[in-house]
C-alpha positions in Angstrom: 104.4 100.8 114.3 105.0 104.3 113.2 106.9 104.3 109.9 104.1 106.6 108.6 104.7 109.2 111.4 108.2 110.2 110.4 109.6 111.7 107.3 113.1 110.6 106.2 115.5 112.7 104.1 115.6 111.6 100.5 112.7 109.2 100.7 109.0 109.9 99.8 106.7 109.8 102.8 106.0 106.2 103.9 102.3 105.7 104.3 102.3 102.2 105.8 102.7 101.7 109.6 105.2 98.9 109.0 107.0 97.4 106.0 108.8 94.1 105.3 112.5 94.8 105.7 113.3 94.0 102.1 111.0 96.8 101.0 112.1 99.2 103.7 115.8 98.6 103.1 115.4 99.0 99.3 114.0 102.5 99.8 117.0 103.4 101.9 119.6 101.8 99.7 118.0 103.3 96.5 118.3 106.8 98.3 122.0 106.2 98.9 121.9 105.1 102.6 124.3 102.5 103.9 123.8 100.3 106.8 126.1 101.4 109.6 125.5 99.0 112.5 123.0 97.3 114.8 122.3 96.7 118.5 119.6 95.1 120.6 116.6 97.4 121.3 113.8 97.4 123.9 111.4 94.5 123.7 113.9 92.2 122.0 113.6 94.3 118.9 116.7 95.2 116.8 118.0 98.8 116.2 119.7 99.5 112.9 121.6 102.7 112.0 121.9 104.0 108.5 124.3 106.7 107.2 124.3 108.9 104.1 126.9 111.3 102.7 124.4 114.1 102.6 121.3 113.3 104.6 121.0 112.9 108.4 121.7 109.5 110.0 118.6 107.2 110.5 117.9 104.9 113.3 115.4 102.2 112.5 113.7 99.6 114.7 113.0 96.1 113.4 110.9 93.3 114.8 112.8 90.7 116.9 113.0 88.3 114.0 114.2 91.2 111.7 111.4 90.7 109.2 109.5 93.9 109.7 110.6 97.5 109.9 108.5 99.1 112.7 109.8 102.6 112.8 112.6 104.9 111.5 113.6 108.4 112.4 116.5 110.8 112.1 119.0 111.0 115.0 121.3 113.8 115.9 124.9 113.4 115.2 127.0 113.3 118.3 
């Protein structure tokens, strides 16, 4: 529950600890991010990757039912 602990390129600082995914994804899409893929994450959560033509890639973690964005942060390109 740390959305407010990370800053994301192209998005104003999120001040909430979590967000409904509709609100979180709208922020990303409005900033030009595109959903890249998903995979299971620890604790039955869901990991979602986002890409952007200019900004660094984002990895976000959603609740198991994919209704709440729990955290998001930039990951290094491999």
